[in-house]
All heavy atoms as an XYZ file, in Angstrom:
1022
protein
N     171.490     51.372     17.744
C     172.906     51.673     17.601
C     173.604     51.313     18.908
O     173.169     51.706     19.974
C     173.113     53.171     17.266
C     174.568     53.502     17.196
C     172.403     53.525     15.990
N     174.693     50.589     18.815
C     175.409     50.126     20.002
C     176.419     51.127     20.526
O     176.978     50.944     21.574
C     176.110     48.799     19.698
C     175.179     47.646     19.374
C     175.996     46.431     18.977
C     174.290     47.329     20.549
N     176.706     52.185     19.805
C     177.678     53.170     20.258
C     179.028     52.956     19.610
O     179.248     52.018     18.853
N     179.939     53.828     19.890
C     181.281     53.779     19.320
C     182.066     52.645     19.966
O     182.270     52.634     21.178
C     181.979     55.117     19.563
C     183.310     55.236     18.837
O     183.953     54.189     18.577
O     183.705     56.361     18.529
N     182.539     51.659     19.190
C     183.255     50.525     19.786
C     184.623     50.894     20.342
O     185.234     50.111     21.059
C     183.379     49.541     18.616
C     183.313     50.391     17.398
C     182.410     51.543     17.752
N     185.108     52.092     20.036
C     186.420     52.508     20.524
C     186.345     53.332     21.800
O     187.366     53.684     22.367
C     187.164     53.295     19.436
C     187.401     52.471     18.207
C     186.632     52.660     17.073
C     188.358     51.471     18.197
C     186.827     51.886     15.940
C     188.560     50.693     17.084
C     187.794     50.897     15.943
N     185.145     53.640     22.238
C     184.961     54.401     23.466
C     184.316     53.505     24.516
O     183.471     52.677     24.192
C     184.053     55.613     23.229
C     184.614     56.693     22.319
C     183.559     57.772     22.094
C     185.862     57.306     22.908
N     184.711     53.672     25.798
C     184.065     52.872     26.844
C     182.612     53.305     26.991
O     182.271     54.456     26.708
C     184.877     53.203     28.103
C     185.560     54.480     27.803
C     185.727     54.556     26.314
N     181.733     52.407     27.413
C     180.322     52.766     27.588
C     180.163     53.767     28.727
O     180.968     53.817     29.655
C     179.661     51.435     27.923
C     180.761     50.614     28.500
C     182.019     51.039     27.797
N     179.102     54.570     28.672
C     178.801     55.511     29.761
C     178.434     54.718     30.997
O     177.778     53.689     30.909
C     177.661     56.437     29.377
C     178.057     57.403     28.274
C     176.945     58.360     27.954
N     176.760     59.411     28.917
C     177.561     60.456     29.102
N     178.645     60.571     28.410
N     177.273     61.385     29.982
N     178.867     55.177     32.119
C     178.601     54.478     33.371
C     177.856     55.410     34.317
O     177.990     56.614     34.251
C     179.912     54.051     34.039
C     180.808     53.293     33.113
C     181.005     51.939     33.606
N     181.918     51.265     32.682
C     182.100     49.992     32.686
N     181.488     49.253     33.541
N     182.926     49.451     31.840
N     177.132     54.854     35.232
C     176.437     55.640     36.234
C     177.366     55.894     37.413
O     178.439     55.325     37.512
C     175.192     54.889     36.715
O     175.591     53.762     37.456
N     176.908     56.720     38.338
C     177.691     57.034     39.519
C     177.997     55.777     40.321
O     179.047     55.656     40.918
C     176.925     58.029     40.378
C     177.784     58.773     41.314
C     177.086     59.955     41.902
N     175.663     59.851     41.928
C     174.918     60.099     42.979
N     175.469     60.467     44.088
N     173.619     60.008     42.930
N     177.098     54.817     40.334
C     177.355     53.595     41.083
C     178.527     52.825     40.494
O     179.216     52.124     41.202
C     176.108     52.691     41.132
O     175.677     52.440     39.797
C     174.992     53.345     41.912
N     178.780     52.968     39.201
C     179.923     52.303     38.589
C     181.235     52.873     39.097
O     182.221     52.172     39.179
C     179.873     52.436     37.067
O     178.759     51.763     36.560
N     181.242     54.148     39.433
C     182.457     54.753     39.963
C     182.853     54.052     41.255
O     183.996     53.693     41.453
C     182.253     56.260     40.223
C     183.442     56.838     40.959
C     182.043     56.977     38.907
N     181.883     53.794     42.099
C     182.173     53.132     43.357
C     182.521     51.661     43.147
O     183.161     51.061     43.971
C     180.974     53.267     44.300
C     180.623     54.710     44.646
C     179.364     54.744     45.489
C     181.764     55.387     45.362
N     182.133     51.112     42.018
C     182.430     49.716     41.731
C     183.754     49.558     40.993
O     184.063     48.491     40.519
C     181.298     49.107     40.911
N     184.516     50.630     40.846
C     185.851     50.514     40.276
C     186.012     51.043     38.869
O     186.958     50.704     38.193
N     185.115     51.886     38.390
C     185.268     52.502     37.073
C     185.367     54.017     37.255
O     184.472     54.752     36.882
C     184.086     52.145     36.176
N     186.476     54.501     37.847
C     186.559     55.915     38.216
C     186.781     56.866     37.047
O     186.890     58.053     37.248
C     187.761     55.954     39.167
C     188.602     54.819     38.717
C     187.637     53.750     38.253
N     186.801     56.360     35.822
C     187.043     57.243     34.696
C     185.827     58.061     34.319
O     185.896     58.944     33.480
C     187.550     56.451     33.486
C     186.732     55.245     33.169
C     186.957     53.972     33.633
C     185.569     55.173     32.379
N     185.997     53.125     33.171
C     185.131     53.837     32.393
C     184.838     56.105     31.656
C     184.000     53.425     31.711
C     183.717     55.678     30.988
C     183.311     54.357     31.015
N     184.674     57.816     34.926
C     183.492     58.595     34.594
C     182.579     58.732     35.787
O     182.253     57.760     36.446
C     182.724     57.933     33.442
C     181.407     58.598     33.043
C     181.668     60.003     32.516
C     180.712     57.775     31.986
N     182.179     59.950     36.048
C     181.136     60.217     37.031
C     180.044     60.955     36.295
O     180.303     61.940     35.622
C     181.657     61.103     38.187
C     180.523     61.454     39.134
C     182.776     60.425     38.927
N     178.834     60.478     36.371
C     177.710     61.145     35.731
C     176.589     61.181     36.744
O     175.990     60.156     37.051
C     177.275     60.399     34.470
C     176.093     61.030     33.804
N     176.185     62.216     33.116
C     174.806     60.641     33.733
C     175.000     62.522     32.638
N     174.146     61.584     32.998
N     176.335     62.338     37.300
C     175.320     62.444     38.341
C     174.158     63.283     37.845
O     174.331     64.441     37.517
C     175.919     63.084     39.592
N     173.006     62.689     37.768
C     171.805     63.432     37.450
C     171.090     63.693     38.762
O     170.817     62.769     39.520
C     170.918     62.637     36.503
C     171.538     62.458     35.136
C     170.624     61.690     34.214
O     169.425     61.560     34.519
O     171.127     61.233     33.187
N     170.799     64.942     39.030
C     170.217     65.308     40.299
C     168.703     65.132     40.256
O     168.032     65.734     39.439
C     170.575     66.756     40.650
C     172.064     67.026     40.610
C     172.868     66.062     41.442
O     172.498     65.754     42.559
N     173.961     65.568     40.914
N     168.190     64.284     41.129
C     166.758     64.030     41.215
C     166.352     64.103     42.677
O     166.816     63.309     43.484
C     166.426     62.643     40.660
C     166.759     62.486     39.194
C     166.491     61.074     38.744
C     166.937     60.907     37.308
N     166.865     59.525     36.865
N     165.536     65.056     43.007
C     165.053     65.164     44.379
C     166.191     65.347     45.361
O     166.986     66.260     45.245
N     166.277     64.428     46.338
C     167.314     64.514     47.357
C     168.599     63.805     46.953
O     169.509     63.670     47.746
C     166.803     63.927     48.677
C     165.768     64.819     49.316
O     165.772     66.025     49.011
O     164.957     64.318     50.105
N     168.683     63.324     45.723
C     169.865     62.617     45.235
C     170.886     63.638     44.738
O     171.098     63.790     43.550
C     169.459     61.645     44.122
C     170.623     60.795     43.666
O     171.554     60.586     44.462
O     170.594     60.335     42.514
N     171.493     64.359     45.682
C     172.449     65.410     45.326
C     173.835     65.033     45.788
O     174.002     64.501     46.872
C     172.042     66.725     45.980
C     170.724     67.256     45.454
C     170.332     68.472     46.203
N     169.835     68.021     47.525
C     169.291     68.809     48.425
N     169.187     70.086     48.202
N     168.859     68.337     49.565
N     174.814     65.327     44.955
C     176.206     65.119     45.367
C     176.699     66.376     46.066
O     176.161     67.469     45.871
C     177.078     64.825     44.142
C     176.832     63.455     43.546
S     178.026     63.040     42.266
C     179.421     62.545     43.284
N     177.763     66.190     46.854
C     178.394     67.304     47.549
C     179.889     67.247     47.319
O     180.458     66.175     47.089
C     178.066     67.254     49.050
C     176.684     67.782     49.317
C     175.563     66.996     49.078
C     176.499     69.091     49.741
C     174.287     67.494     49.272
C     175.226     69.591     49.943
C     174.123     68.791     49.703
O     172.861     69.299     49.886
N     180.513     68.420     47.369
C     181.953     68.518     47.161
C     182.562     69.314     48.308
O     182.109     70.415     48.619
C     182.255     69.199     45.835
N     183.582     68.744     48.932
C     184.330     69.470     49.955
C     185.548     70.056     49.264
O     186.362     69.330     48.704
C     184.747     68.560     51.099
C     185.324     69.386     52.247
C     185.370     68.678     53.558
N     184.166     68.002     53.996
C     183.128     68.585     54.611
N     183.126     69.879     54.826
N     182.094     67.861     55.006
N     185.660     71.387     49.287
C     186.771     72.101     48.666
C     187.774     72.472     49.756
O     187.442     73.183     50.707
C     186.280     73.361     47.954
C     187.347     74.250     47.338
C     188.093     73.520     46.228
C     186.733     75.540     46.816
N     188.994     71.968     49.596
C     190.062     72.220     50.563
C     191.101     73.088     49.867
O     191.599     72.734     48.795
C     190.683     70.892     51.033
C     189.593     70.003     51.653
C     191.832     71.143     52.002
C     189.980     68.565     51.789
N     191.426     74.238     50.461
C     192.385     75.173     49.873
C     193.643     75.218     50.723
O     193.573     75.314     51.954
C     191.775     76.575     49.789
O     190.618     76.556     48.985
N     194.802     75.160     50.043
C     196.094     75.153     50.732
C     197.041     76.149     50.088
O     196.992     76.358     48.878
C     196.708     73.742     50.658
C     195.896     72.686     51.372
S     196.108     71.043     50.653
C     195.011     71.134     49.247
N     197.917     76.712     50.890
C     198.975     77.583     50.385
C     200.322     76.949     50.745
O     200.370     75.916     51.410
C     198.855     78.993     50.972
O     198.920     78.958     52.377
N     201.398     77.584     50.320
C     202.761     77.079     50.540
C     202.973     75.733     49.846
O     203.739     74.891     50.320
C     203.101     76.967     52.033
C     202.951     78.290     52.763
O     203.372     79.319     52.198
O     202.392     78.296     53.877
N     202.281     75.537     48.721
C     202.425     74.303     47.938
C     203.568     74.515     46.943
O     203.363     74.774     45.767
C     201.121     73.984     47.214
N     204.768     74.419     47.449
C     205.953     74.704     46.639
C     206.269     73.550     45.696
O     205.801     72.426     45.888
C     207.176     74.953     47.539
O     207.452     73.741     48.255
C     206.931     76.089     48.522
N     207.083     73.851     44.708
C     207.514     72.802     43.774
C     208.249     71.694     44.524
O     208.159     70.521     44.158
C     208.403     73.406     42.688
N     208.943     72.047     45.602
C     209.699     71.072     46.378
C     208.831     70.054     47.102
O     209.249     68.920     47.307
N     207.611     70.440     47.496
C     206.759     69.475     48.196
C     205.656     68.907     47.302
O     204.863     68.088     47.749
C     206.185     70.053     49.500
C     205.336     71.273     49.306
O     204.806     71.517     48.231
N     205.197     72.067     50.360
N     205.636     69.294     46.050
C     204.602     68.830     45.119
C     204.619     67.307     44.950
O     203.589     66.646     45.079
C     204.771     69.506     43.767
C     203.739     69.112     42.748
C     203.957     69.884     41.432
N     202.918     69.590     40.485
C     202.982     68.621     39.568
N     204.055     67.859     39.493
N     201.991     68.412     38.735
N     205.763     66.732     44.651
C     205.838     65.284     44.421
C     205.539     64.490     45.691
O     204.893     63.448     45.633
C     207.203     64.894     43.842
C     207.428     65.400     42.427
C     206.321     65.011     41.450
O     205.900     63.830     41.460
O     205.867     65.884     40.686
N     205.996     64.985     46.834
C     205.671     64.328     48.107
C     204.170     64.359     48.359
O     203.587     63.393     48.853
C     206.409     64.994     49.265
C     207.874     64.626     49.336
C     208.614     65.223     50.536
N     207.794     65.453     51.712
C     207.669     66.647     52.317
N     208.321     67.701     51.879
N     206.918     66.768     53.381
N     203.541     65.481     48.013
C     202.094     65.610     48.195
C     201.345     64.635     47.285
O     200.403     63.963     47.728
C     201.651     67.045     47.924
N     201.752     64.537     46.032
C     201.100     63.614     45.101
C     201.231     62.177     45.601
O     200.277     61.406     45.575
C     201.679     63.773     43.679
C     201.264     65.131     43.108
C     201.237     62.633     42.771
C     201.957     65.496     41.807
N     202.405     61.823     46.079
C     202.619     60.475     46.608
C     201.725     60.224     47.824
O     201.111     59.159     47.946
C     204.084     60.283     46.979
C     204.381     58.895     47.515
C     205.860     58.704     47.843
O     206.677     59.598     47.665
N     206.185     57.524     48.328
N     201.628     61.196     48.716
C     200.785     61.047     49.906
C     199.312     60.915     49.518
O     198.576     60.125     50.128
C     200.983     62.234     50.844
N     198.885     61.660     48.520
C     197.492     61.569     48.075
C     197.207     60.170     47.550
O     196.205     59.556     47.902
C     197.195     62.644     47.004
C     197.217     64.026     47.645
C     195.858     62.373     46.315
C     197.310     65.173     46.655
N     198.107     59.670     46.715
C     197.894     58.341     46.121
C     197.991     57.211     47.146
O     197.239     56.250     47.090
C     198.904     58.108     45.002
C     198.611     58.954     43.785
C     199.544     58.622     42.648
N     199.149     59.375     41.472
C     200.002     59.837     40.582
N     201.294     59.620     40.715
N     199.567     60.519     39.537
N     198.939     57.328     48.076
C     199.200     56.227     49.007
C     198.407     56.298     50.309
O     198.160     55.258     50.923
C     200.698     56.169     49.327
C     201.549     55.801     48.128
C     203.040     55.812     48.426
O     203.437     56.082     49.593
O     203.818     55.564     47.484
N     198.022     57.504     50.729
C     197.346     57.631     52.024
C     195.946     58.221     51.925
O     195.008     57.704     52.531
C     198.188     58.493     52.968
C     199.509     57.836     53.358
C     200.303     58.674     54.332
N     199.560     58.898     55.563
C     199.813     59.884     56.416
N     200.790     60.725     56.176
N     199.102     60.028     57.501
N     195.814     59.309     51.191
C     194.538     60.029     51.175
C     193.443     59.221     50.477
O     192.387     58.964     51.059
C     194.703     61.424     50.526
C     193.353     62.111     50.377
C     195.664     62.273     51.344
N     193.677     58.844     49.234
C     192.631     58.148     48.482
C     192.257     56.813     49.134
O     191.064     56.525     49.282
C     193.004     58.037     46.999
C     192.981     59.452     46.393
C     192.064     57.091     46.251
C     193.460     59.565     44.979
N     193.230     56.002     49.580
C     192.814     54.773     50.285
C     191.976     55.052     51.540
O     191.035     54.308     51.839
C     194.145     54.095     50.638
C     195.090     54.577     49.587
C     194.680     56.006     49.334
N     192.293     56.107     52.255
C     191.509     56.470     53.443
C     190.104     56.892     53.047
O     189.121     56.488     53.666
C     192.213     57.592     54.231
O     193.485     57.120     54.668
C     191.389     58.024     55.437
N     189.999     57.723     52.004
C     188.682     58.170     51.543
C     187.824     56.998     51.086
O     186.616     56.967     51.341
C     188.834     59.182     50.407
C     189.443     60.533     50.797
C     189.764     61.349     49.556
C     188.518     61.285     51.727
N     188.422     56.042     50.421
C     187.673     54.882     49.903
C     187.056     54.044     51.017
O     186.146     53.263     50.768
C     188.574     54.017     49.035
C     188.820     54.637     47.682
C     189.658     53.743     46.804
N     189.744     54.304     45.466
C     190.773     54.132     44.657
N     191.809     53.390     45.037
N     190.767     54.672     43.458
N     187.528     54.186     52.231
C     186.968     53.442     53.364
C     185.656     54.038     53.853
O     184.969     53.432     54.665
C     187.978     53.398     54.508
C     189.214     52.610     54.186
C     190.237     52.685     55.309
O     189.953     53.156     56.407
N     191.444     52.209     55.034
N     185.320     55.225     53.378
C     184.111     55.918     53.847
C     182.949     55.708     52.895
O     183.089     55.886     51.685
C     184.389     57.413     54.015
C     185.326     57.708     55.129
N     184.904     57.856     56.432
C     186.665     57.852     55.148
C     185.955     58.081     57.200
N     187.031     58.076     56.452
N     181.802     55.337     53.460
C     180.594     55.202     52.658
C     180.258     56.543     52.013
O     180.368     57.588     52.659
C     179.407     54.754     53.524
C     179.538     53.316     53.986
O     180.253     52.536     53.320
O     178.927     52.989     55.018
N     179.879     56.503     50.763
C     179.459     57.714     50.069
C     180.571     58.470     49.376
O     180.309     59.465     48.708
N     181.818     58.025     49.510
C     182.923     58.668     48.790
C     182.732     58.427     47.295
O     182.460     57.321     46.860
C     184.263     58.098     49.252
C     185.428     58.500     48.376
C     185.864     59.813     48.346
C     186.067     57.571     47.570
C     186.926     60.193     47.531
C     187.128     57.933     46.759
C     187.549     59.249     46.743
O     188.597     59.611     45.929
N     182.880     59.499     46.496
C     182.612     59.385     45.062
C     183.763     59.861     44.181
O     183.704     59.682     42.972
C     181.343     60.157     44.705
N     184.810     60.471     44.740
C     185.922     60.871     43.887
C     186.791     61.953     44.490
O     186.434     62.596     45.484
N     187.946     62.146     43.875
C     188.947     63.114     44.337
C     189.533     63.824     43.117
O     189.871     63.178     42.127
C     190.072     62.389     45.082
C     191.131     63.315     45.649
C     191.071     63.720     46.974
C     192.181     63.784     44.860
C     192.038     64.566     47.501
C     193.142     64.637     45.382
C     193.061     65.023     46.703
O     194.005     65.860     47.225
N     189.663     65.130     43.213
C     190.330     65.919     42.176
C     191.349     66.807     42.880
O     191.012     67.526     43.822
C     189.329     66.804     41.403
C     188.272     65.929     40.721
C     190.065     67.673     40.380
C     187.121     66.711     40.122
N     192.595     66.755     42.437
C     193.656     67.593     42.988
C     194.017     68.675     41.980
O     194.160     68.399     40.792
N     194.149     69.898     42.459
C     194.499     71.046     41.610
C     195.752     71.709     42.160
O     195.916     71.813     43.379
C     193.347     72.054     41.581
C     191.969     71.504     41.202
C     190.895     72.548     41.453
C     191.963     71.042     39.758
N     196.610     72.192     41.271
C     197.878     72.798     41.696
C     198.210     73.988     40.804
O     198.116     73.898     39.580
C     198.994     71.749     41.611
C     200.375     72.276     41.928
C     200.698     72.676     43.215
C     201.343     72.368     40.942
C     201.971     73.157     43.518
C     202.612     72.855     41.237
C     202.915     73.239     42.528
O     204.168     73.721     42.813
N     198.616     75.118     41.415
C     199.049     76.305     40.690
C     200.469     76.632     41.148
O     200.672     77.151     42.252
C     198.110     77.476     40.962
C     198.499     78.740     40.220
O     199.581     78.784     39.587
O     197.723     79.714     40.266
N     201.436     76.314     40.316
C     202.846     76.507     40.674
C     203.181     77.984     40.862
O     203.972     78.331     41.747
C     203.746     75.894     39.601
N     202.597     78.869     40.044
C     202.921     80.293     40.126
C     202.535     80.902     41.474
O     203.283     81.689     42.037
C     202.243     81.069     38.996
C     202.812     80.706     37.632
O     203.973     80.243     37.554
O     202.087     80.888     36.633
N     201.375     80.529     41.982
C     200.927     81.102     43.261
C     201.236     80.186     44.445
O     200.944     80.559     45.583
C     199.425     81.387     43.215
O     198.698     80.179     43.148
N     201.795     78.999     44.162
C     202.096     78.006     45.193
C     200.854     77.684     46.025
O     200.891     77.612     47.239
C     203.263     78.446     46.084
C     204.567     78.533     45.327
C     205.766     78.817     46.204
O     205.593     79.311     47.350
O     206.887     78.533     45.753
N     199.755     77.477     45.319
C     198.490     77.133     45.962
C     197.995     75.808     45.407
O     198.261     75.462     44.263
C     197.454     78.230     45.741
C     197.901     79.572     46.337
C     196.864     80.652     46.203
N     195.652     80.376     46.946
C     195.500     80.519     48.268
N     196.517     80.933     48.997
N     194.367     80.260     48.845
N     197.282     75.083     46.226
C     196.697     73.810     45.810
C     195.269     73.733     46.325
O     194.918     74.377     47.318
C     197.524     72.643     46.353
N     194.464     72.962     45.626
C     193.084     72.718     46.031
C     192.816     71.223     45.897
O     193.374     70.553     45.034
C     192.080     73.441     45.126
C     192.277     74.929     44.977
C     191.643     75.681     46.118
N     191.589     77.121     45.886
C     192.605     77.941     46.045
N     193.774     77.482     46.388
N     192.466     79.231     45.854
N     191.941     70.738     46.717
C     191.467     69.362     46.604
C     189.949     69.418     46.623
O     189.351     70.171     47.402
C     191.980     68.506     47.748
N     189.333     68.644     45.751
C     187.887     68.524     45.712
C     187.553     67.071     46.017
O     187.959     66.172     45.287
C     187.326     68.928     44.337
C     187.720     70.372     44.010
C     185.807     68.738     44.305
C     187.431     70.782     42.579
N     186.842     66.856     47.111
C     186.413     65.517     47.505
C     184.929     65.414     47.206
O     184.138     66.225     47.700
C     186.645     65.280     48.999
C     188.078     65.059     49.453
C     188.946     66.263     49.228
C     188.084     64.659     50.896
N     184.543     64.466     46.375
C     183.150     64.293     45.986
C     182.473     63.255     46.867
O     183.045     62.191     47.152
C     183.065     63.866     44.522
C     183.620     64.876     43.519
C     183.666     64.274     42.129
C     182.807     66.157     43.534
N     181.246     63.576     47.278
C     180.471     62.709     48.165
C     179.082     62.509     47.598
O     178.518     63.424     47.003
C     180.386     63.319     49.567
C     181.730     63.468     50.177
C     182.515     64.583     50.188
C     182.487     62.447     50.835
N     183.702     64.316     50.821
C     183.716     63.013     51.219
C     182.232     61.107     51.133
C     184.691     62.279     51.893
C     183.203     60.379     51.800
C     184.410     60.974     52.172
N     178.516     61.337     47.813
C     177.182     61.026     47.305
C     176.080     61.795     48.012
O     174.986     61.924     47.474
C     176.907     59.534     47.418
C     177.702     58.716     46.444
C     177.301     57.257     46.463
O     176.714     56.789     47.462
O     177.580     56.582     45.461
N     176.342     62.295     49.218
C     175.321     63.032     49.968
C     175.999     63.934     50.996
O     177.168     63.737     51.335
C     174.372     62.073     50.684
O     175.076     61.383     51.706
N     175.229     64.878     51.508
C     175.745     65.733     52.568
C     175.995     64.913     53.828
O     176.988     65.136     54.531
C     174.769     66.875     52.870
C     175.308     67.834     53.904
C     174.423     69.048     54.107
O     173.375     69.185     53.488
N     174.846     69.941     54.980
N     175.123     63.953     54.105
C     175.307     63.107     55.285
C     176.621     62.340     55.207
O     177.345     62.230     56.207
C     174.129     62.139     55.429
N     176.962     61.812     54.034
C     178.227     61.084     53.867
C     179.417     62.019     54.066
O     180.395     61.659     54.721
C     178.289     60.430     52.489
N     179.332     63.219     53.508
C     180.419     64.201     53.653
C     180.599     64.585     55.113
O     181.731     64.665     55.608
C     180.127     65.440     52.806
N     179.507     64.830     55.807
C     179.576     65.223     57.218
C     180.114     64.095     58.090
O     180.922     64.329     58.988
C     178.197     65.664     57.712
C     177.749     66.985     57.098
O     178.598     67.723     56.539
O     176.540     67.263     57.163
N     179.680     62.866     57.836
C     180.138     61.726     58.638
C     181.642     61.520     58.469
O     182.358     61.285     59.446
C     179.376     60.464     58.240
N     182.129     61.628     57.250
C     183.560     61.438     57.003
C     184.391     62.566     57.602
O     185.521     62.344     58.050
C     183.817     61.333     55.503
N     183.846     63.762     57.631
C     184.590     64.928     58.105
C     185.044     64.762     59.557
O     186.115     65.235     59.935
C     183.753     66.197     57.938
C     184.461     67.466     58.330
C     185.684     67.783     57.483
O     185.895     67.136     56.438
O     186.440     68.684     57.879
N     184.258     64.089     60.353
C     184.616     63.877     61.758
C     185.981     63.219     61.875
O     186.821     63.642     62.665
C     183.543     63.002     62.448
O     182.284     63.647     62.302
C     183.850     62.806     63.908
N     186.212     62.189     61.085
C     187.505     61.491     61.123
C     188.571     62.212     60.299
O     189.733     62.254     60.681
C     187.352     60.072     60.587
C     188.680     59.327     60.549
C     188.585     57.973     59.871
O     187.530     57.335     59.933
O     189.592     57.563     59.282
N     188.189     62.757     59.178
C     189.172     63.285     58.232
C     189.770     64.627     58.627
O     190.858     64.962     58.169
C     188.541     63.390     56.837
C     188.109     62.063     56.224
C     187.395     62.302     54.899
C     189.299     61.146     56.036
N     189.102     65.392     59.455
C     189.608     66.728     59.815
C     190.998     66.651     60.439
O     191.906     67.376     60.038
C     188.625     67.430     60.744
N     191.192     65.795     61.422
C     192.496     65.661     62.067
C     193.544     65.089     61.134
O     194.696     65.538     61.116
N     193.158     64.091     60.345
C     194.049     63.480     59.357
C     194.539     64.540     58.370
O     195.724     64.599     58.035
C     193.278     62.363     58.642
C     194.008     61.732     57.487
C     195.071     60.875     57.697
C     193.595     61.976     56.185
C     195.729     60.270     56.626
C     194.242     61.387     55.110
C     195.317     60.536     55.338
N     193.626     65.402     57.922
C     193.956     66.456     56.956
C     194.980     67.438     57.524
O     195.978     67.753     56.879
C     192.686     67.203     56.564
C     192.914     68.380     55.652
C     191.652     69.207     55.427
N     190.498     68.388     55.134
C     189.402     68.353     55.877
N     189.285     69.098     56.961
N     188.391     67.576     55.543
N     194.743     67.909     58.735
C     195.657     68.876     59.361
C     197.043     68.275     59.506
O     198.053     68.913     59.175
C     195.098     69.341     60.729
C     196.126     70.137     61.498
C     193.826     70.148     60.532
N     197.109     67.044     59.993
C     198.398     66.362     60.173
C     199.130     66.197     58.842
O     200.320     66.481     58.733
C     198.159     64.992     60.802
C     199.400     64.145     60.931
C     199.070     62.726     61.367
O     198.158     62.538     62.198
O     199.726     61.796     60.858
N     198.424     65.754     57.825
C     199.034     65.502     56.523
C     199.525     66.800     55.876
O     200.674     66.883     55.420
C     198.032     64.804     55.595
C     198.578     64.438     54.225
C     199.563     63.284     54.337
C     197.442     64.085     53.294
N     198.683     67.813     55.858
C     199.046     69.079     55.200
C     200.215     69.749     55.909
O     201.160     70.205     55.264
C     197.817     70.007     55.105
C     196.816     69.419     54.108
C     198.217     71.421     54.693
C     195.477     70.124     54.069
N     200.192     69.795     57.223
C     201.312     70.420     57.942
C     202.580     69.595     57.787
O     203.678     70.142     57.673
C     200.966     70.633     59.413
O     200.779     69.399     60.062
N     202.448     68.271     57.743
C     203.607     67.405     57.537
C     204.264     67.595     56.182
O     205.450     67.320     56.010
N     203.499     68.065     55.217
C     204.031     68.342     53.877
C     204.562     69.767     53.752
O     205.038     70.165     52.697
C     202.950     68.104     52.821
C     202.550     66.640     52.624
C     201.283     66.547     51.779
C     203.692     65.862     51.986
N     204.462     70.547     54.832
C     204.968     71.919     54.810
C     204.018     72.913     54.178
O     204.412     74.034     53.841
N     202.757     72.535     54.031
C     201.763     73.442     53.458
C     200.889     74.012     54.566
O     200.914     73.535     55.703
C     200.912     72.711     52.417
C     201.700     72.261     51.207
S     200.675     71.606     49.875
C     200.188     70.035     50.557
N     200.123     75.021     54.226
C     199.221     75.669     55.169
C     197.785     75.462     54.721
O     197.445     75.723     53.564
C     199.510     77.180     55.240
O     200.874     77.365     55.621
C     198.604     77.876     56.226
N     196.942     74.995     55.625
C     195.524     74.828     55.339
C     194.856     76.188     55.407
O     194.915     76.866     56.430
C     194.894     73.863     56.354
C     193.411     73.595     56.208
C     193.114     72.920     54.877
C     192.923     72.743     57.374
N     194.251     76.604     54.310
C     193.603     77.926     54.251
C     192.110     77.843     54.558
O     191.592     78.652     55.305
C     193.817     78.551     52.862
C     195.264     78.850     52.537
C     195.851     79.982     53.378
O     195.082     80.860     53.814
O     197.068     79.955     53.603
N     191.422     76.874     53.953
C     189.981     76.759     54.181
C     189.480     75.375     53.799
O     190.103     74.667     53.008
C     189.215     77.825     53.384
O     189.377     77.624     51.993
N     188.342     75.028     54.393
C     187.638     73.775     54.095
C     186.159     74.127     54.029
O     185.592     74.601     55.014
C     187.886     72.713     55.188
C     187.120     71.443     54.870
C     189.367     72.441     55.359
N     185.557     73.920     52.862
C     184.158     74.290     52.674
C     183.409     73.164     51.970
O     183.974     72.461     51.132
C     184.048     75.564     51.821
C     184.743     76.739     52.471
O     184.272     77.193     53.525
O     185.762     77.192     51.924
N     182.126     73.033     52.304
C     181.283     72.034     51.669
C     180.290     72.740     50.757
O     179.643     73.712     51.160
C     180.534     71.207     52.722
C     179.701     70.043     52.185
C     180.604     68.980     51.557
C     178.860     69.442     53.295
N     180.175     72.239     49.523
C     179.266     72.801     48.532
C     178.367     71.715     47.980
O     178.809     70.573     47.797
C     180.046     73.388     47.341
C     180.902     74.561     47.682
C     182.222     74.391     48.085
C     180.404     75.851     47.584
C     183.021     75.475     48.389
C     181.203     76.948     47.883
C     182.511     76.751     48.286
O     183.306     77.823     48.585
N     177.138     72.066     47.664
C     176.314     71.163     46.867
C     176.896     71.151     45.466
O     177.347     72.183     44.964
C     174.870     71.657     46.812
C     173.972     70.748     46.015
C     172.543     71.258     45.885
O     172.145     72.162     46.646
O     171.850     70.749     45.002
N     176.927     69.988     44.834
C     177.466     69.850     43.482
C     176.320     69.432     42.558
O     176.121     68.251     42.291
C     178.592     68.828     43.454
N     175.534     70.400     42.077
C     174.360     70.053     41.285
C     174.693     69.439     39.922
O     173.868     68.760     39.343
C     173.615     71.373     41.128
C     174.629     72.420     41.364
C     175.651     71.830     42.298
N     175.909     69.672     39.440
C     176.329     69.076     38.174
C     177.733     68.521     38.363
O     178.651     69.251     38.728
C     176.350     70.100     37.018
C     176.869     69.466     35.742
C     174.976     70.697     36.820
N     177.903     67.218     38.115
C     179.206     66.582     38.139
C     179.279     65.714     36.892
O     178.526     64.760     36.763
C     179.421     65.708     39.400
C     180.753     64.978     39.333
C     179.327     66.553     40.656
N     180.152     66.055     35.989
C     180.298     65.292     34.740
C     181.784     65.198     34.430
O     182.425     66.204     34.148
C     179.570     65.994     33.603
C     179.620     65.260     32.290
C     178.645     64.089     32.212
O     177.634     64.119     32.916
O     178.935     63.154     31.460
N     182.347     64.012     34.550
C     183.765     63.803     34.288
C     183.882     62.658     33.281
O     183.358     61.586     33.501
C     184.529     63.433     35.578
C     184.375     64.542     36.611
C     185.999     63.173     35.270
C     184.921     64.189     37.972
N     184.549     62.938     32.176
C     184.743     61.889     31.169
C     186.189     61.823     30.803
O     186.891     62.769     30.811
C     183.921     62.189     29.924
C     182.428     62.126     30.230
C     181.581     62.222     28.990
O     181.790     61.394     28.087
O     180.742     63.106     28.948
């Protein structure tokens, strides 16, 4: 069976890096673990929401793509509490740590420039990542 002709074929994690970001499928085998950096922000008002989205698309994602091991970005927003979260996916802890050296200053500058407050930055192992 060739699969449903109306649905795109399943792709591996390497396809995401090759330009098919609509699917991430990571099967954890041994040391092949993904990691996620969770960034929490407050003061994410409706007034700075569109500016933040534009900055993410024009500055953040292109910057992240320059780093080896970058695997994806998810932005979350809660208008009622004026809080936002960003999840940066990395192919390994080493990739996440290496990028953090450069990205920490960039993050502080960008978030404060948008009028938001950086609450926390944490790294988690991501044993299951499935996005379709």
